[in-house]
C-alpha positions as CSV (number, residue, x, y, z in Angstrom):
1,X,0.0,0.0,0.0
2,X,1.2,3.5,-0.8
3,X,1.0,5.9,2.1
4,X,1.6,9.7,2.4
5,X,0.9,11.1,5.9
6,X,0.8,14.8,6.4
7,X,1.5,14.9,10.1
8,X,3.0,13.1,13.1
9,X,4.8,14.2,16.3
10,X,7.0,11.1,16.4
11,X,10.4,12.7,15.9
12,X,9.8,15.1,18.7
13,X,8.8,12.2,21.0
14,X,11.9,10.3,19.9
15,X,14.0,13.3,21.1
16,X,12.1,13.8,24.3
17,X,11.9,10.1,25.3
18,X,15.2,9.0,23.8
19,X,13.5,6.5,21.5
20,X,14.9,5.0,18.4
21,X,12.9,5.6,15.2
22,X,13.6,2.2,13.8
23,X,11.9,0.2,16.6
24,X,10.0,1.6,19.5
25,X,6.7,1.5,21.5
26,X,5.4,4.8,20.0
27,X,2.6,5.0,17.5
28,X,5.1,5.1,14.6
29,X,8.4,3.4,13.9
30,X,10.2,2.6,10.7
31,X,10.0,-1.2,11.3
32,X,6.2,-1.3,11.5
33,X,5.8,1.2,8.7
34,X,8.0,-0.7,6.3
35,X,4.9,-2.5,4.9
36,X,4.0,0.7,3.1
37,X,5.8,1.4,-0.2
38,X,6.3,4.1,-1.1
39,X,5.9,5.8,2.2
40,X,6.3,9.5,2.6
41,X,5.9,10.8,6.2
42,X,5.8,14.4,7.4
43,X,7.6,14.6,10.7
44,X,6.7,17.8,12.6
45,X,8.7,19.8,15.1
46,X,5.9,20.6,17.5
47,X,6.4,23.8,19.5
48,X,4.5,23.7,22.9
49,X,2.4,26.8,23.6
50,X,4.5,27.5,26.8
51,X,7.6,28.2,24.6
52,X,8.1,31.5,22.9
53,X,11.0,33.6,21.6
54,X,14.5,32.0,21.7
55,X,13.3,29.0,23.7
56,X,10.9,28.1,20.9
57,X,13.6,28.4,18.3
58,X,16.0,26.3,20.3
59,X,13.3,23.6,20.6
60,X,12.9,23.6,16.9
61,X,16.6,23.2,16.4
62,X,16.7,20.3,18.8
63,X,14.0,18.4,17.0
64,X,15.7,19.0,13.7
65,X,18.9,17.7,15.2
66,X,17.1,14.5,16.2
67,X,15.8,14.0,12.7
68,X,19.3,14.3,11.3
69,X,20.6,11.9,14.0
70,X,17.9,9.3,13.1
71,X,18.8,9.6,9.4
72,X,22.5,9.0,10.3
73,X,21.6,5.9,12.3
74,X,19.1,4.5,9.8
75,X,20.2,5.9,6.4
76,X,19.4,2.6,4.8
77,X,15.7,2.9,5.9
78,X,15.1,6.7,6.2
79,X,15.8,9.6,3.8
80,X,15.1,13.2,4.5
81,X,13.3,14.6,1.4
82,X,13.6,18.1,0.1
83,X,12.2,17.8,-3.4
84,X,10.6,15.4,-5.9
85,X,13.9,13.8,-6.8
86,X,14.3,12.9,-3.2
87,X,10.8,11.5,-3.0
88,X,11.5,9.3,-6.0
89,X,14.8,8.1,-4.6
90,X,13.1,7.1,-1.3
91,X,10.5,5.2,-3.2
92,X,13.0,3.5,-5.5
93,X,15.2,2.4,-2.6
94,X,12.3,1.3,-0.3
95,X,13.1,4.0,2.3
96,X,10.7,6.1,4.4
97,X,10.8,9.5,2.8
98,X,10.9,12.0,5.7
99,X,9.4,15.5,5.1
100,X,10.3,17.9,7.8
101,X,7.5,20.3,8.9
102,X,6.9,22.7,11.8
103,X,3.8,22.7,14.0
104,X,3.7,26.2,15.5
105,X,5.2,29.3,13.9
106,X,6.5,30.3,17.3
107,X,9.6,28.3,16.1
108,X,10.7,31.5,14.4
109,X,11.2,33.1,17.7
110,X,9.6,36.3,16.3
111,X,12.4,36.8,13.7
112,X,11.4,36.8,10.0
113,X,14.9,36.0,8.8
114,X,14.6,32.6,10.4
115,X,12.3,31.5,7.5
116,X,15.6,31.2,5.6
117,X,16.8,28.8,8.3
118,X,13.6,26.7,8.0
119,X,14.2,26.5,4.2
120,X,17.9,25.5,4.9
121,X,16.6,22.7,7.2
122,X,14.3,21.4,4.4
123,X,11.1,22.4,6.1
124,X,8.2,22.0,3.6
125,X,5.2,23.2,5.7
126,X,4.6,25.4,8.7
127,X,1.5,25.2,10.9
128,X,1.1,28.9,11.7
129,X,-0.1,28.5,15.3
130,X,-0.7,25.9,17.8
131,X,-3.8,26.2,20.0
132,X,-2.9,29.5,21.7
133,X,-1.5,32.8,20.4
134,X,2.0,33.3,19.1
135,X,3.8,36.1,17.3
136,X,1.9,35.1,14.0
137,X,-1.6,35.2,15.3
138,X,-4.3,33.3,17.3
139,X,-4.9,29.6,17.4
140,X,-8.1,27.6,17.5
141,X,-8.6,27.7,21.3
142,X,-8.2,31.4,21.8
143,X,-11.4,32.8,23.3
144,X,-11.8,35.9,21.1
145,X,-9.4,35.2,18.2
146,X,-8.1,37.7,15.8
147,X,-6.4,37.2,12.4
148,X,-2.7,37.5,11.4
149,X,-0.5,40.0,13.2
150,X,1.5,42.4,11.1
151,X,4.5,40.0,11.7
152,X,2.2,37.1,10.7
153,X,1.4,38.7,7.4
154,X,5.1,39.0,6.6
155,X,5.7,35.4,7.6
156,X,3.0,34.2,5.2
157,X,4.6,36.2,2.3
158,X,8.0,34.9,3.2
159,X,7.0,31.3,3.5
160,X,5.3,31.4,0.1
161,X,8.4,33.1,-1.4
162,X,10.5,30.2,-0.1
163,X,8.0,27.6,-1.4
164,X,7.2,26.5,2.2
165,X,3.5,25.6,2.5
166,X,1.2,27.5,4.8
167,X,-0.7,25.1,7.1
168,X,-4.0,26.3,8.7
169,X,-4.6,23.4,11.0
170,X,-4.8,24.9,14.6
171,X,-5.7,28.3,13.2
172,X,-8.5,30.4,14.7
173,X,-11.2,31.2,12.2
174,X,-10.2,34.9,11.6
175,X,-6.6,33.8,11.0
176,X,-7.8,31.1,8.6
177,X,-9.9,33.5,6.5
178,X,-7.1,36.1,6.4
179,X,-4.7,33.4,5.1
180,X,-7.3,32.4,2.5
181,X,-7.6,36.1,1.4
182,X,-3.9,36.8,1.3
183,X,-2.3,33.6,0.2
184,X,-0.9,33.6,-3.3
185,X,-0.3,29.9,-3.5
186,X,-2.2,26.7,-2.4
187,X,-2.3,26.1,1.3
188,X,-3.2,23.1,3.4
189,X,-4.6,21.8,6.6
190,X,-2.4,18.9,7.6
191,X,-4.6,17.4,10.3
192,X,-8.2,18.5,10.6
193,X,-11.6,16.9,10.3
194,X,-15.1,18.1,9.5
195,X,-16.8,20.3,12.1
196,X,-20.2,19.4,10.6
197,X,-19.7,15.9,12.1
198,X,-17.7,16.8,15.3
199,X,-18.1,20.3,16.7
200,X,-14.5,20.9,17.8
201,X,-12.8,24.3,17.0
202,X,-9.9,22.4,15.6
203,X,-12.1,21.0,12.8
204,X,-12.9,22.8,9.5
205,X,-16.3,24.1,8.6
206,X,-17.6,23.2,5.2
207,X,-16.8,26.7,3.9
208,X,-13.2,26.4,5.2
209,X,-12.8,23.0,3.5
210,X,-14.1,24.5,0.3
211,X,-11.7,27.4,0.5
212,X,-8.8,25.0,0.8
213,X,-10.2,22.9,-2.1
214,X,-10.8,25.9,-4.4
215,X,-7.2,27.1,-3.9
216,X,-5.7,23.7,-4.8
217,X,-4.8,22.7,-1.3
218,X,-5.2,19.4,0.6
219,X,-6.8,18.5,4.0
220,X,-5.4,15.6,6.0
221,X,-8.2,13.7,7.8
222,X,-6.8,13.0,11.2
223,X,-7.0,10.0,13.5
224,X,-7.5,12.2,16.7
225,X,-10.2,10.6,18.7
226,X,-11.7,13.9,20.0
227,X,-11.9,15.3,16.5
228,X,-13.9,12.4,15.2
229,X,-17.0,12.3,17.4
230,X,-18.3,14.7,20.1
231,X,-18.5,11.8,22.5
232,X,-14.8,11.0,22.0
233,X,-16.0,7.4,21.4
234,X,-14.7,6.8,17.9
235,X,-13.6,4.0,15.6
236,X,-12.4,3.5,12.1
237,X,-15.9,3.9,10.8
238,X,-15.9,7.5,12.1
239,X,-12.8,8.2,10.0
240,X,-14.7,7.0,7.0
241,X,-17.6,9.3,7.9
242,X,-15.3,12.4,7.8
243,X,-13.8,11.3,4.5
244,X,-17.2,10.8,3.0
245,X,-18.4,14.2,4.2
246,X,-15.4,15.9,2.6
247,X,-15.9,13.9,-0.6
248,X,-19.5,15.1,-0.7
249,X,-18.1,18.6,-0.9
250,X,-16.2,17.8,-4.0
251,X,-13.0,16.8,-2.3
252,X,-11.8,14.0,-4.5
253,X,-8.6,15.8,-5.2
254,X,-8.4,17.5,-1.7
255,X,-8.8,14.8,0.9
256,X,-5.6,13.2,2.2
257,X,-4.4,11.7,5.5
258,X,-2.8,13.4,8.5
259,X,-2.8,10.9,11.3
260,X,-1.2,12.9,14.1
261,X,0.6,9.7,15.4
262,X,2.3,10.3,18.8
263,X,0.3,13.5,19.3
264,X,-3.1,12.0,20.2
265,X,-5.3,9.2,21.4
266,X,-6.2,6.9,18.5
267,X,-9.7,5.6,17.7
268,X,-10.7,2.1,18.5
269,X,-9.3,-0.4,16.0
270,X,-6.0,1.6,15.5
271,X,-2.8,1.0,17.4
272,X,-0.3,2.9,15.3
273,X,1.1,3.2,11.8
274,X,0.6,-0.6,11.2
275,X,-3.2,0.0,11.4
276,X,-3.5,2.5,8.5
277,X,-4.2,-0.4,6.1
278,X,-7.3,-1.1,8.2
279,X,-8.8,2.2,7.0
280,X,-7.9,1.3,3.4
281,X,-9.5,-2.1,3.7
282,X,-12.6,-0.4,5.2
283,X,-12.9,1.9,2.2
284,X,-12.5,-0.9,-0.3
285,X,-15.2,-2.9,1.6
286,X,-17.5,0.2,1.2
287,X,-16.9,0.0,-2.6
288,X,-14.6,3.0,-2.9
289,X,-12.8,2.7,-6.3
290,X,-9.2,1.8,-5.9
291,X,-8.2,4.9,-7.7
292,X,-9.9,7.1,-5.1
293,X,-8.3,5.2,-2.2
294,X,-5.0,5.7,-3.9
295,X,-5.7,9.4,-4.3
296,X,-6.6,9.8,-0.6
297,X,-3.7,7.7,0.7
298,X,-1.0,9.1,-1.5
299,X,-1.6,11.0,-4.8
300,X,-3.3,14.1,-3.5
301,X,-0.6,14.9,-1.0
302,X,2.1,14.0,-3.4
303,X,0.7,16.3,-6.1
304,X,0.5,19.1,-3.5
305,X,4.1,18.8,-2.3
306,X,5.7,18.3,-5.7
307,X,4.0,21.5,-7.0
308,X,5.2,23.8,-4.2
């Protein structure tokens, strides 16, 4: 099975818990993910909301260092990918293609010139906020959110200039809509579900999903239990409900996967990366065409990243 996942927190957990990416007890390891081929995996440097300024930037650098260390240890199984040529090499050699991303624009430490450092590190997407406020703007859990700050507007322009994708998962609604108005390039939501099915501020309204769709972006349906059902009692069938809802909005070229492994509690029936094929089997049992399953599991995300 081909697999392209837009978000996980695994590399940060490997750093914090001193775990090995090849084999561990986390949601994701290279050994259990080896069944997927090709496998492209976005590894995020998640910046906790309690970190700002230089502390946030140092945290980012530490997680980047961990990704480099893991590639050094497991270069026969892991390749950091910066462009389509790297994607193709990872697929050809049977390696996990690692795409470095940032979850929380606080990683810049409030300094615009650090976008150049993100590009140097191979970062391909930046989630502008986490749940609270940062120098860029307000996240989804801010009580009375506003849009982008003046610094945030500069960041969006600079990210796009450097072909780094703008990620609106975790964004408060005013920030989302300002990005939609100002963005000159397609943007994405790496790990968000449908608010019509689960009324969580981290999920996208139908109009937000359509805005991403209309601008050529992608939305990664996420495995986060509390984003799947208001009761938090969720299983694989609930993942399918969110996929079907987005497809009903014309999302055949927009829907992708963004599991959030090692950043969440998984739904019933999923234990980690080895369980992703369960979702694919479920879709095929529900008479999804194989071409559509392929699009959701791989092609839509691949097209987005190779067109940056």
